[in-house]
Residue, then its C-alpha position, 0 to 999 in steps of 0.5 A: m479788388i486785388t486777387e492773389i494768384p498763388l504760384d505753383k511749381t507748375p510752369n503754366q497756370a491759368v485763372s478765369f474770372s468775370l468782370e462786369s459780365d465779361n469773361y476773362d482768362l489770365i494765363l501765366e507761363t514760362r518760355l525760355g526762362n522768362l515769365f509771361a502774362t496773357v489776358k484773354k477776353k471771351t466775346g460770344n464763343i471767341w476768345y481774343t488776346i487783349a494783352s500779353a507781356a513779359i513780367 
């Protein structure tokens, strides 16, 4: 499944989703003029960063 995330003029955005009963956050943010994407996974009450990259 492909989901489109519309980009606002707001520099930082986040979307939450579930995949096979696991919770994830996808965070898009601008830093120093570059766009970065970070994926975090929730296990119990703790969020873990599982990927982060400039795009």
